[in-house]
C-alpha positions as MATLAB code, in Angstrom:
seq = 'MIRLECDYSEGAHPLIMERLLQSNLEQTIGYGEDPYCERADDLIKQACGVPAADVHFLVGGTQTNTTVISSILRPHQGVVAAESGHINVHESGAIEATGHKVLALPSADGKIRAAQVEALCLEHLNDPSREHMVQPGMVYVSQSTEKGTIYSRRELRELSKVCRRFELPLFMDGARLGYALAAEGNDLDLKEIARCCEVFYIGGTKVGALFGEAVVITAEKLKKDFRYLIKQKGGMLAKGRLLGIQFETLFQKDLYLEISKHAVELALHLREGLKTLGYSFLSESPTNQQFPILPDTLLRYLEKNYIFSFWAKPNDRQTAVRICTSWATPGEHIKQLLEDIRRFEADTPSNLSVQ';
ca = [
       0.000    0.000    0.000;
       1.355    3.404   -1.001;
       0.418    6.133    1.466;
       0.091    9.601   -0.034;
      -2.470   11.088    2.343;
       0.018   13.141    4.397;
       3.654   14.198    4.548;
       4.595   12.623    7.869;
       4.060    8.933    7.136;
       7.791    8.176    7.111;
      10.272    8.383    9.980;
      13.276   10.696    9.657;
      16.023   11.478    7.194;
      18.854    8.888    7.418;
      21.375   11.553    8.483;
      19.190   12.401   11.465;
      18.860    8.755   12.440;
      22.625    8.379   12.125;
      23.252   11.381   14.380;
      20.716   10.168   16.937;
      22.355    6.753   17.036;
      25.847    8.227   17.327;
      24.826   10.334   20.330;
      22.493    7.776   21.870;
      24.548    6.970   24.973;
      25.990   10.443   25.372;
      24.980   12.277   28.532;
      23.797   15.873   28.243;
      21.871   18.356   30.321;
      18.112   18.285   29.659;
      15.306   20.631   28.666;
      16.912   22.080   25.551;
      19.995   23.509   27.244;
      22.407   21.006   25.708;
      25.148   21.744   23.140;
      23.091   20.260   20.272;
      20.203   22.673   20.873;
      22.681   25.527   21.194;
      24.258   24.712   17.830;
      20.847   24.272   16.189;
      19.815   27.610   17.705;
      22.851   29.301   16.148;
      22.314   27.720   12.732;
      18.663   28.805   12.626;
      19.503   32.360   13.674;
      22.105   32.508   10.913;
      19.651   31.174    8.324;
      17.012   33.701    9.405;
      19.431   36.606    9.726;
      18.252   37.402   13.261;
      21.106   36.956   15.758;
      19.006   38.497   18.541;
      16.035   36.143   18.066;
      14.998   33.539   20.613;
      14.717   29.976   19.297;
      12.754   27.275   21.131;
      12.215   23.637   20.191;
       8.824   21.994   20.714;
       7.501   18.595   19.703;
       4.467   19.143   17.447;
       2.415   21.677   15.542;
      -0.739   21.864   17.655;
       1.343   22.132   20.816;
       3.385   24.905   19.214;
       0.366   26.844   17.944;
      -1.368   26.620   21.316;
       1.707   27.638   23.277;
       2.552   30.604   21.044;
      -0.988   31.923   20.673;
      -1.930   31.606   24.353;
       1.338   33.328   25.318;
       0.470   36.401   23.242;
      -3.249   36.950   23.770;
      -4.774   38.703   26.745;
      -7.951   37.113   28.209;
     -10.356   39.258   26.147;
      -8.594   38.759   22.827;
      -8.875   36.363   19.887;
      -6.620   35.288   17.049;
      -7.441   36.218   13.446;
      -7.075   33.364   10.937;
      -8.431   32.067    7.647;
     -11.570   29.978    8.064;
      -9.614   26.992    6.695;
      -6.685   27.640    9.036;
      -5.332   24.678   10.974;
      -6.120   26.287   14.340;
      -9.733   26.796   13.256;
     -10.406   23.393   11.698;
      -7.968   20.668   12.701;
      -6.874   21.225   16.296;
      -9.889   20.019   18.266;
     -10.606   23.452   19.687;
      -7.141   23.699   21.265;
      -7.122   27.495   21.049;
     -10.653   27.768   22.419;
      -9.633   25.457   25.259;
      -7.167   28.140   26.387;
     -10.039   30.636   26.605;
      -9.457   32.398   23.298;
     -11.623   32.614   20.207;
     -10.454   32.064   16.644;
     -11.737   35.007   14.589;
     -12.116   33.307   11.217;
     -12.051   35.251    7.947;
     -13.429   33.873    4.659;
     -10.822   32.687    2.190;
     -11.183   30.800   -1.063;
      -7.485   29.973   -1.325;
      -6.499   29.539    2.328;
      -4.860   32.967    2.576;
      -6.017   36.122    4.332;
      -5.241   39.567    2.948;
      -4.135   42.803    4.541;
      -7.393   44.485    3.532;
      -9.421   41.855    5.399;
      -7.441   42.345    8.598;
      -7.709   46.120    8.265;
     -11.485   45.927    7.760;
     -11.899   43.630   10.768;
      -9.885   45.937   13.010;
     -11.679   49.066   11.858;
     -15.059   47.405   12.302;
     -14.108   46.520   15.854;
     -12.686   49.941   16.689;
     -15.700   51.744   15.210;
     -18.240   49.614   17.066;
     -19.577   51.691   20.003;
     -20.127   48.464   21.950;
     -16.725   46.996   21.119;
     -15.876   46.203   24.745;
     -18.633   43.581   24.561;
     -16.848   41.848   21.687;
     -13.732   39.719   21.385;
     -10.850   42.030   20.491;
      -8.498   41.020   17.670;
      -5.184   40.367   19.433;
      -2.929   38.758   16.825;
      -2.943   37.339   13.301;
      -2.182   33.725   12.361;
      -1.154   32.587    8.888;
       0.355   29.350    7.637;
       2.993   28.880    4.955;
       2.029   26.845    3.061;
      -1.708   27.033    3.743;
      -4.089   24.151    4.265;
      -4.923   24.438    0.569;
      -1.307   24.210   -0.547;
      -1.078   27.880   -1.513;
       1.711   30.242   -0.492;
       1.992   33.892    0.482;
       4.096   36.063   -1.790;
       6.631   38.580   -0.526;
       4.246   41.413   -1.388;
       1.293   39.778    0.385;
       3.273   39.089    3.540;
       4.739   42.593    3.619;
       1.295   44.150    3.233;
      -0.093   41.920    5.964;
       2.811   42.787    8.249;
       2.318   46.502    7.634;
      -1.352   46.358    8.626;
      -0.613   44.181   11.648;
       1.970   46.659   12.921;
      -0.382   49.571   12.328;
      -2.927   47.929   14.633;
      -0.268   46.476   16.988;
      -1.176   42.869   16.194;
       1.700   40.364   16.340;
       1.904   38.341   13.111;
       2.470   34.618   13.698;
       3.344   32.204   10.903;
       2.648   28.490   11.265;
       5.507   26.877    9.361;
       4.618   23.219    9.735;
       5.245   22.857    5.982;
       7.563   25.828    5.630;
      10.265   23.835    3.843;
       7.865   22.879    1.075;
       6.691   26.489    0.775;
      10.268   27.738    0.451;
      10.863   25.173   -2.303;
       7.565   25.890   -4.055;
       7.191   26.922   -7.658;
       7.147   30.719   -7.839;
       8.073   31.317   -4.200;
       9.825   34.642   -3.591;
      10.068   34.477    0.212;
      13.010   33.309    2.289;
      13.607   32.899    6.009;
      15.159   36.350    6.327;
      12.111   38.062    4.845;
       9.776   35.993    7.003;
      11.779   37.029   10.078;
      11.438   40.684    9.061;
       7.672   40.428    8.612;
       6.666   38.140   11.482;
       7.012   38.729   15.203;
       7.058   34.969   15.674;
       7.079   31.969   13.337;
       8.111   28.363   13.427;
      10.079   26.063   11.185;
       8.400   22.687   10.842;
      10.430   19.540   11.233;
       7.770   16.875   11.763;
       6.597   17.097    8.148;
      10.001   17.956    6.704;
      12.544   15.291    7.531;
      12.517   15.091   11.333;
      11.077   12.359   13.514;
       9.252   15.161   15.309;
       9.824   18.774   16.251;
       9.139   22.412   15.447;
      11.555   25.326   15.939;
       9.896   28.524   17.183;
      11.667   31.764   16.247;
      10.658   34.857   18.237;
      11.869   38.132   16.753;
       9.816   40.615   18.816;
      11.434   41.508   22.116;
       8.112   41.924   23.914;
       7.111   38.300   23.154;
      10.285   36.679   24.471;
       9.785   37.122   28.201;
       8.927   33.942   30.122;
       8.238   31.872   27.012;
      10.072   28.895   28.501;
       7.721   29.024   31.495;
       4.814   28.725   29.084;
       6.416   25.854   27.155;
       6.714   24.000   30.460;
       3.166   24.861   31.514;
       1.772   23.539   28.225;
       3.693   20.266   28.528;
       6.085   21.096   25.712;
       9.424   21.152   27.503;
      11.004   17.879   26.437;
      13.274   16.451   29.131;
      15.514   14.860   26.490;
      15.674   18.134   24.624;
      18.777   17.146   22.724;
      16.597   14.851   20.571;
      15.139   18.021   19.067;
      18.432   19.867   18.886;
      20.182   17.043   17.017;
      17.444   16.930   14.412;
      17.416   20.660   13.678;
      21.193   20.888   13.789;
      21.279   18.214   11.081;
      18.507   19.785    9.010;
      20.231   23.167    8.976;
      23.632   21.931    7.958;
      24.559   22.051    4.256;
      21.054   23.251    3.258;
      19.578   19.818    3.956;
      16.201   21.283    4.971;
      15.686   23.011    1.644;
      17.177   20.219   -0.454;
      14.836   17.529    0.846;
      11.894   19.913    0.512;
      12.699   20.435   -3.170;
      12.430   16.684   -3.733;
       8.838   16.626   -2.471;
       7.785   19.649   -4.503;
       9.334   18.343   -7.715;
       7.385   15.092   -7.395;
       4.151   16.921   -6.589;
       4.492   19.166   -9.622;
       5.270   16.162  -11.810;
       2.048   14.566  -10.556;
       0.120   17.799  -11.156;
       1.292   18.093  -14.740;
       0.579   14.424  -15.395;
      -2.987   14.744  -14.130;
      -3.564   17.963  -16.070;
      -2.387   16.237  -19.231;
      -5.013   13.579  -18.589;
      -7.662   16.299  -18.330;
      -8.226   16.394  -14.574;
      -8.933   19.637  -12.723;
      -7.946   20.696   -9.224;
      -9.725   22.126   -6.220;
      -6.965   24.739   -5.834;
      -3.819   25.702   -7.672;
      -1.053   24.527   -5.370;
       2.649   25.030   -6.130;
       3.684   22.921   -3.128;
       3.828   19.289   -2.070;
       0.054   19.173   -1.489;
      -2.113   18.604   -4.564;
      -5.920   18.506   -4.611;
      -7.130   16.791   -7.800;
     -10.824   16.224   -8.468;
     -11.116   12.591   -9.522;
     -14.008   10.357  -10.629;
     -15.299    8.122   -7.852;
     -14.870    5.142  -10.162;
     -11.172    5.928  -10.474;
     -10.783    6.329   -6.710;
     -12.397    2.941   -6.122;
      -9.928    1.468   -8.594;
      -6.950    3.139   -6.906;
      -7.916    2.415   -3.301;
      -6.559   -1.124   -3.599;
      -3.023    0.235   -3.740;
      -3.092    3.884   -2.629;
      -4.288    5.942    0.315;
      -5.259    9.605   -0.164;
      -7.035   12.093    2.121;
     -10.672   12.942    1.401;
     -11.006   16.696    0.973;
     -14.317   17.680   -0.626;
     -17.261   16.354   -2.616;
     -17.918   18.790   -5.486;
     -20.666   16.568   -6.926;
     -22.128   13.068   -6.614;
     -19.712   11.549   -9.161;
     -16.393   13.133   -8.239;
     -14.289   13.650   -5.133;
     -11.468   16.058   -4.396;
      -8.637   14.339   -2.555;
      -5.387   15.554   -1.096;
      -2.284   13.842   -2.396;
       0.862   14.658   -0.437;
       4.439   13.993   -1.359;
       7.187   14.242    1.241;
      10.949   14.494    1.513;
      11.014   10.673    1.420;
       8.473    9.862   -1.297;
      10.095    7.600   -3.909;
       9.786    8.932   -7.436;
       8.646    5.468   -8.487;
       5.460    5.886   -6.433;
       4.346    8.927   -8.415;
       5.339    7.302  -11.694;
       3.348    4.190  -10.780;
       0.316    6.249   -9.744;
       0.217    8.057  -13.076;
       0.654    4.775  -14.953;
      -2.226    3.207  -13.018;
      -4.473    6.182  -13.813;
      -3.583    5.962  -17.502;
      -4.312    2.236  -17.456;
      -7.714    2.898  -15.878;
      -8.493    5.520  -18.513;
      -7.492    3.151  -21.306;
      -9.568    0.271  -19.940;
     -12.668    2.263  -18.982;
     -15.272    3.545  -21.466;
     -15.379    7.343  -21.391;
     -19.047    7.367  -20.387;
     -18.190    5.352  -17.272;
     -14.885    6.891  -16.163;
     -16.555    9.904  -14.541;
     -19.234    7.957  -12.698;
];
């Protein structure tokens, strides 16, 4: 069975496993204060061009989002996000469980725009009964989005400008940041992200690590006591060096970006192959996530050998699925998938292939 439903089905990059094994019986201090975390910290600061930033290593995305967001918001505030944002849809109400509301904005492509944030803030400020409402306290975006789209340099700069005008920290969820940086048409890099965002994180779980996310805090006012909050939220890993080793390895010799390119290249090859066969997509994604709309008959044929994620049901004969490639996806899997789809098309009468 070939699993293409997500980008964290595999373990870790072989170099990471090698480094973990080499250091397995080494004794270090705990809680992220070891030499491996220190070196990973330095490498990330160099890559982001922010020597004064604080870098913290946490285990997973939901834990990271909850810890960061709850550390920033005051009790009466909420976090602004796209309606399809991970914190609004796929985190079991984790943000709400901390006592904060997700202020969701409509978005067809998974992105929110500066004008939307500006309108929301002005609406709140101009409401004579605003103290009865949840106050926008920060803005959350993800790169790439849940729909596989990416923010451009211009879009992020405009968003940052509006956020700073209204004193809203801008937080970027970078669970798939490697794939966004490697995406077709991307014009953002870590340095620009660090200039635009008060806090962001670099995802490892989906991009080559066994687990782990690296939080980068650039705003001085958000740094204070963050380690207390990591501990309070259960995120302070006793064997912190396990995180440090992984990010130290990922940020040596551009490994993080190189393995991300592999996933994106395969995804784009799949996209072009499906377009050639006449299939359309739910969204135009330049990243490792693709959302083709396929006939249900084809999906029943493929389910014997492949696993995808259900995404939407545009009509009673077709289904939009998410197909994810990862840093470890063999090229042969994508080649075989396209061959199987071509074989289905050749063997199935045209009047039946869309049923």
